[in-house]
N, C-alpha and C positions, 0 to 999 in steps of 0.2 A: 504494500500500500504506500502510495506517495504521501509525503508530509506536506499537505496543502496549507496548513495554518502558518508555516514558516514563510510562505509566499504571500500571505494575506489575500489569497484568491486572485491575485493580479497577474502573476507570471507562473507558468508551469514549472514545477520543480524537476530538476534533472536527477536529483539524488534521493535515495531512499534511506530510511533510518539506519539500516545495517551498514550501508556504504559510508555514511557520516561517521559512524562509530569506528569503522575500519580506518578512515582517514585520521581520526584523532589518535587511535592506537598506534598507527605507524609513526606518528610524530612524537610519541611519548619519550622514547629514548633520546633522540636529538635534543628535545627541549629540556631534558634533565641534565645535559652536559653543561659544564661551566661556560659562561659567556666567552666568546672569542672566535677565532677563525675556524677551529675544528667544528664547533657547534654550527656556525653559519654554513660551512661546507656540507656537513651531514644533513642539515635541514634542507638545503638546496637540492641535494640528491633525492631525499624523500619526496620533496615537492614535485620534482620532475617525474618521478615514478607515478605519483598520484595524478598528475596532470595527464600523463599518457594513458593511465588506466581508466579514469573517470570522465575525461573530456569536459572538464569544467574550467573556469578561469582560475588564475593564480589567486585572485582576490577571494574567491569562494573558499579555496583551500586554506589560505592564511586566516580568514575570518573564523573558520571552524577550529583551526589549531589555536588561535588566540582567544577562543571562547567568546567571540562577538556574535556568532550565530549558532543556531542549533544547540543552545545551552541545555534545553530540557532533555535532549537525546544523549549528551555526553557528560552530564554532570556527575554521574556515578563513576566515571573514569578519572575525574579530577583528583588531584592530591588534596590532602586536608588543608594545606596552606592556600591552594587555589579556591577551595570552597569558602574558607574564612575571609579571604580577600573579596570574593564576590558578595558575601553576606554583608560585610562592612561597607562596601560601595553602595549597595542597595539601601542599607539602613540610613545612609546620609542623604539620599536623593529625596527631593520633595516631589510628590505626586500631583498630577493635575496641572491646570493652567497657572502660570504665574499671576499673582495679584499685585496691583499697584498699592503702595503703602501711603 
């Protein structure tokens, strides 16, 4: 089944939930490496493999890896630190329209 809610009904999704999870899983090892050239190269290699396999844009791949999209599908794969960071970010956000004071 396609994940239509992630597209808000406006654009057809090219990825399915299990594909998104595979993308995230493949990036876990490179993302856990210390910052630097080795991490960057490893992540670039993984991204190229994912691009060839799933035929989606690099932006789509990076948004999944960086937890900007498909959060509900990948959240159980996140580290405890990633979950805590996400919870803290959301706790500080104000919901709804901004009001003039």
